[in-house]
C-alpha positions in Angstrom: 60.2 151.8 70.9 57.6 149.7 72.3 57.8 148.1 75.6 57.3 144.8 73.8 60.2 145.4 71.3 62.2 146.8 74.1 61.8 143.9 76.1 62.4 141.1 73.3 65.6 143.2 72.4 66.9 143.0 76.5 65.6 139.7 76.8 67.4 138.3 73.5 70.6 140.1 74.3 71.3 138.8 77.2 70.6 135.3 76.1 73.1 136.2 73.1 75.5 137.4 75.1 75.2 134.5 77.5 75.5 131.8 74.2 78.3 133.6 73.0 80.5 133.3 76.1 79.5 129.9 76.5 80.4 129.2 73.0 83.9 131.2 73.4 84.5 129.2 76.5 83.6 125.7 74.7 86.1 127.0 71.8 89.1 128.0 73.7 88.9 125.3 76.4 88.7 122.8 73.1 91.3 124.5 71.9 93.7 124.1 74.9 93.0 120.7 75.4 93.9 119.8 72.1 97.3 121.5 72.6 98.4 119.8 75.6 97.6 116.7 74.0 99.4 117.1 70.8 102.3 118.0 73.0 102.1 115.2 74.7 101.7 113.4 71.5 105.2 115.0 70.4 107.2 114.0 73.7 105.8 110.6 73.1 107.6 110.8 69.5 110.6 112.2 70.8 110.6 108.9 72.9 110.1 106.6 69.9 112.8 108.6 67.5 115.3 108.2 70.6 114.7 104.5 71.3 114.8 104.1 67.3 118.3 106.1 66.8 119.9 104.1 69.9 118.7 100.8 68.3 119.9 101.5 64.9 123.1 102.6 66.2 123.6 99.5 68.2 125.3 97.6 65.2 125.9 100.6 62.8 127.5 98.1 60.3 124.7 96.2 59.7 123.0 97.8 56.6 120.2 95.5 56.6 119.5 96.3 60.3 119.8 100.4 59.4 118.0 100.2 56.1 115.1 98.7 58.3 115.2 101.2 60.7 115.4 104.3 58.0 111.7 102.4 56.7 110.7 102.3 60.0 111.4 106.4 60.9 109.6 107.2 57.2 106.8 105.4 58.2 106.6 106.9 61.4 107.0 110.5 60.2 104.3 109.8 57.6 101.7 109.9 60.3 102.1 113.6 61.0 102.3 116.0 58.6 105.4 118.0 58.3 107.1 116.0 61.3 110.6 116.5 61.3 112.7 114.2 63.9 116.4 115.2 65.1 118.8 114.0 67.5 121.7 116.1 68.9 124.6 114.2 71.1 126.5 115.6 74.2 128.7 118.0 72.5 125.5 119.4 70.7 125.9 118.3 67.2 123.3 117.0 64.9 123.9 113.4 64.4 120.6 112.5 63.1 117.9 114.2 60.9 114.8 112.5 59.3 111.5 114.0 57.7 110.7 116.6 55.2 109.2 119.2 57.0 110.4 122.7 58.1 112.6 123.0 61.3 114.0 126.4 62.6 117.8 125.9 63.9 118.2 124.8 67.8 119.9 127.2 69.7 122.9 125.9 72.2 121.3 127.6 75.0 118.1 125.7 74.4 119.5 122.0 74.4 121.4 123.0 77.3 118.2 123.7 78.8 116.5 120.3 78.1 119.4 118.5 79.7 118.9 120.6 82.6 115.4 120.1 82.9 114.5 116.8 81.0 112.2 118.4 78.1 111.3 121.6 76.9 109.4 123.2 74.6 111.5 125.5 72.0 108.3 126.6 69.9 105.1 126.9 71.5 102.2 126.3 69.0 101.8 129.0 66.2 100.0 128.4 63.8 99.3 124.9 64.6 102.8 124.2 64.2 105.1 123.0 67.6 108.9 121.9 68.2 109.8 120.2 71.7 112.6 118.7 72.9 113.7 115.3 75.1 116.6 114.4 77.0 117.1 110.6 76.3 119.9 108.9 78.1 121.9 105.3 76.7 124.4 103.9 78.6 126.7 103.5 75.2 125.8 106.7 73.3 125.6 108.9 76.8 122.4 111.9 77.0 121.0 112.7 73.9 118.6 115.2 72.9 115.8 114.2 70.7 113.9 117.0 68.9 110.4 116.6 66.8 108.6 119.1 65.2 105.1 119.0 63.4 101.8 120.6 62.2 98.6 120.1 63.9 96.7 119.6 60.8 94.0 117.3 62.7 93.5 119.8 65.1 93.4 122.7 62.3 90.4 120.7 60.9 88.6 120.0 64.2 88.6 123.4 65.2 87.4 125.0 62.1 84.6 122.5 62.2 84.0 123.2 65.7 84.0 126.9 64.8 81.3 126.6 62.0 79.5 124.3 64.4 79.5 127.0 67.0 78.7 129.7 64.4 75.7 128.1 63.0 74.4 127.2 66.1 74.9 130.6 67.5 72.7 132.1 64.6 69.7 129.9 64.9 70.0 130.1 68.3 69.6 134.0 67.8 66.8 133.3 65.5 64.9 131.3 67.5 65.7 133.4 70.7 64.5 136.6 68.5 61.2 134.9 67.6 60.8 133.4 71.1 61.3 136.9 72.8 58.8 138.3 70.8 56.2 135.8 71.3 56.8 135.9 75.2 56.9 139.3 75.5 53.7 139.7 73.6 51.9 137.0 76.0 53.6 139.0 78.7 52.0 142.4 77.7 48.8 141.0 76.7 47.1 142.1 80.0 48.3 145.4 79.6 47.0 145.9 76.3 43.7 144.8 77.8 43.8 147.1 80.3 44.8 150.0 77.9 41.3 149.0 76.1 39.5 149.4 79.0 40.7 152.4 80.4 40.1 153.9 77.3 36.4 153.2 77.9 36.3 154.8 81.1 34.7 158.3 81.1 34.4 161.0 83.8 30.6 160.1 83.3 31.0 156.2 83.3 33.3 155.5 86.4 30.9 152.5 87.5 33.6 150.4 84.8 36.3 148.6 86.4 39.7 146.5 84.9 39.3 142.6 84.5 41.6 141.3 86.5 43.5 138.0 85.1 41.9 134.6 86.6 44.3 133.5 89.2 46.8 136.5 88.6 49.2 137.2 91.6 51.9 139.1 89.5 52.8 142.8 89.3 50.3 143.5 86.7 47.6 141.9 88.5 48.5 144.1 91.6 48.3 147.0 89.5 44.9 146.1 88.1 43.5 145.8 91.5 45.5 149.1 92.3 43.6 150.7 89.6 40.5 149.8 90.6 40.9 150.7 94.1 41.7 154.2 92.6 38.4 154.2 90.6 36.5 153.4 93.5 37.5 156.5 95.5 37.4 158.6 92.2 33.9 157.4 91.9 33.1 158.0 95.6 34.6 161.4 95.2 32.3 162.5 92.0 29.5 161.1 93.7 30.0 162.9 96.6 30.9 166.0 94.8 27.7 165.6 92.8 25.7 165.3 95.9 27.7 168.4 97.6 26.7 170.6 94.9 23.1 169.7 94.6 22.6 169.7 98.4 24.6 173.1 98.4 22.6 174.6 95.8 19.6 173.6 97.5 20.4 175.2 101.0 21.9 178.2 99.1 18.6 178.2 97.4 16.4 178.7 100.6 17.8 182.0 101.9 18.1 183.8 98.5 14.3 183.2 97.9 13.5 184.5 101.1 15.9 187.3 100.8 14.2 187.8 97.3 10.6 187.4 98.4 11.0 189.7 101.1 12.3 192.8 98.8 9.9 192.0 96.6 7.2 192.1 98.8 8.6 195.2 100.2 8.3 196.8 96.9 4.7 195.8 96.0 3.7 199.0 97.9 4.8 202.6 97.3 4.3 204.0 101.0 4.8 201.5 103.7 4.5 202.4 107.7 8.2 202.8 109.2 7.3 199.5 111.1 7.0 197.5 108.3 10.2 198.5 106.5 11.9 197.5 109.4 10.2 194.3 109.7 11.3 193.5 106.0 14.9 194.8 106.9 14.7 192.5 110.2 14.2 189.3 108.0 16.3 190.0 105.3 19.2 190.2 107.7 18.1 187.1 109.1 18.4 185.4 105.4 21.4 187.2 105.0 23.0 186.2 108.3 21.8 182.5 107.6 23.5 182.5 103.9 26.6 183.8 105.4 27.0 181.1 107.9 26.0 178.4 105.3 28.7 180.1 102.9 31.1 179.9 105.8 30.5 176.3 106.6 30.6 175.0 102.6 34.4 176.9 103.0 35.6 175.6 105.9 34.6 171.9 104.5 36.7 172.6 101.4 39.3 173.7 103.3 39.0 170.4 105.8 39.4 168.4 102.2 42.7 170.2 101.8 45.6 168.0 101.3 47.1 167.6 105.2 50.7 168.7 103.9 49.3 171.9 102.7 47.5 172.8 106.2 50.1 174.2 108.8 49.9 172.1 111.9 51.7 172.9 115.1 51.0 172.0 118.9 47.7 172.5 119.9 46.3 172.8 124.0 42.8 171.0 123.8 41.8 172.7 127.3 43.0 176.0 126.3 41.0 175.4 123.0 37.7 174.1 124.4 38.0 177.2 126.9 37.9 179.6 123.5 35.4 177.7 121.9 33.4 178.2 125.4 33.4 181.6 125.0 32.3 182.0 121.4 29.3 179.4 122.4 28.3 181.8 125.2 28.2 184.7 122.8 25.9 182.9 120.4 23.6 181.1 123.0 23.6 183.5 126.3 21.5 181.0 128.0 22.8 177.8 127.2 24.8 176.0 130.3 27.7 174.4 129.2 29.8 172.3 132.0 33.5 172.0 131.4 35.7 169.0 132.8 39.0 169.2 132.6 39.7 165.5 134.5 41.4 164.7 137.6 44.6 163.4 136.3 46.5 166.9 136.8 50.1 164.6 136.9 49.2 163.3 133.3 50.9 165.9 131.3 49.2 168.8 129.0 46.0 168.1 126.6 48.5 168.7 123.7 47.6 167.4 120.2 49.4 168.1 117.1 46.9 170.2 114.3 45.7 173.2 112.8 44.5 175.6 115.8 41.7 177.5 113.6 40.3 174.2 112.3 40.1 171.9 115.4 38.3 175.1 117.3 36.0 174.8 114.2 35.1 171.3 115.1 34.9 171.7 118.8 32.6 174.8 118.1 30.4 173.0 115.2 29.7 170.2 118.3 28.9 172.8 120.9 27.0 174.5 119.0 24.7 171.5 117.9 24.7 170.4 121.6 23.3 173.6 122.7 20.7 173.9 119.9 19.3 170.5 120.3 19.2 171.3 124.4 16.8 174.4 124.1 16.4 177.0 126.3 15.2 174.7 128.9 16.7 171.4 127.6 19.2 170.8 130.4 22.7 171.4 130.5 25.6 170.2 127.9 28.6 168.7 129.0 31.8 168.7 127.7 34.5 166.4 129.0 38.5 166.0 128.5 39.2 162.5 128.7 42.7 160.1 128.1 41.8 156.9 126.6 44.7 154.2 125.5 46.9 156.2 123.1 44.3 158.9 122.7 43.1 161.9 124.0 39.6 162.7 123.5 36.2 165.5 124.1 33.2 163.9 125.0 30.1 166.6 124.5 27.0 165.2 125.9 23.6 167.2 125.7 20.0 166.1 127.1 18.2 167.1 123.7 15.6 165.0 122.0 18.3 162.4 120.5 18.4 160.5 117.2 16.9 157.4 116.1 19.0 154.5 114.6 18.3 155.4 110.9 19.2 158.8 111.8 22.4 158.2 113.6 23.9 156.3 110.1 23.2 159.7 108.2 24.7 162.1 110.3 28.0 162.7 108.9 26.4 163.0 105.3 26.7 167.0 104.4 23.2 168.7 104.8 21.3 165.8 106.0 18.6 166.8 109.2 16.9 164.0 110.9 13.2 163.9 111.9 13.9 165.7 115.4 16.4 168.3 113.7 13.8 170.0 111.2 12.5 172.4 113.9 16.2 173.6 115.3 17.8 176.2 112.9 20.6 174.8 111.1 22.2 173.6 107.6 23.1 170.2 108.4 27.0 170.9 107.7 28.3 171.0 111.6 29.3 167.5 111.9 30.1 166.7 108.7 32.6 169.6 109.0 33.8 168.2 112.2 34.4 164.6 110.7 36.3 165.9 108.0 38.5 168.1 110.1 39.4 165.3 112.5 40.2 163.0 109.6 42.5 165.9 108.4 44.3 165.5 112.0 44.5 161.6 112.1 41.1 161.6 114.5 37.8 160.2 114.6 34.3 161.0 115.5 31.9 159.1 117.2 28.1 159.5 117.7 25.9 157.9 120.6 22.6 158.5 121.4 19.3 157.1 122.2 15.7 159.2 121.3 14.5 160.6 124.1 17.8 160.2 126.6 20.3 162.9 124.4 23.4 162.3 122.3 27.1 162.2 123.4 29.8 163.4 120.7 33.2 161.9 121.0 36.3 163.8 119.2 39.4 161.8 119.4 42.6 162.8 118.6 46.4 161.2 118.9 48.3 162.9 121.3 51.3 165.0 120.2 54.7 163.4 120.0 56.8 164.4 123.2 
């Protein structure tokens, strides 16, 4: 079942049920009001019958007056169909009856109840027929019980017409509501149909297309189009980054592989070579293999740093201990590099604790320190690594005294495999800072780089502190 049909059925069903309940309420309220009015009319008839009977008994020997009384009652009874009037004296005897309608016998107990209460209903309306009784007091005749019964034929006809009118109106309303619900549901879903057509035209090779938002739309469908466009923005950026990464990685991998193959081919050109030549070829081959290994490890670390944070094991990590580990490993790589560590003067401010993955954070810190040592050079000055407490953040500042970066290069330092003009003479692949940035983003942290040509570079790693 389509959404349009489901919406039309649901909307139409709600309105049909509402109209049906409203029609039933109108019918039952009208029926109750008609019953009440008919009962009041019957009590008024009993009062008239009582007056007429008492006047007729005032002079029972006046035959002309009695004939006139009879004609008056017959004319009165013709106004209501099947009306019957009866009068009972104080002893419960029927002293008068007039009318052609059906009338049930009146129990003595009910007559006594009428005398006590003044009025009562013997037969509540059943099939539009009702019987009521009224106590009529006359000084000469004593208490009389006047009983009137009749059928509400006018009410029967009026309620029948009302039922037919409500049924016809309900059917017309159902038809109108069905058509209107179908049309309005189609109009409401028109932006969705347009979105489906536009989504069908978006492919992996053409992520530049975007959904067209309805003009001035601020409803759920408009917000859905905005969210989908943002998703497409992220996908396009991810695909572009992936293509760039694969292209650059292929280029970087080709360099050591080409050197490796070239050295081996040169070694095979001559059948016999001096041992020193073979040793030289093996050393160059080993250097190329190590370069290839470093590059492969960097690529694997970048891929790991891009994982879902929920899939990376996290725990408390001490930044001061992490810095000491990185310093120890760095001295193995660069024995001549001087690295000054500064753990701050605020001994009473609490431990340098953050929450994260120790292996990834160690790789980020080590990459930043590695860059600082490489660009400082053998005689380029000391590298400083200082821990600091910022407002709501913990930070590690690594400063070197290398050649620095230009403003143009500074904007590209987080692009994988990018190398500035001053770094091309230094061995490397351009993945240290991008890897550190991804690791810090995985831990909710940031990386900032400040540099001035000729005055060195400062790299700030900032983390949110671990919850106590």
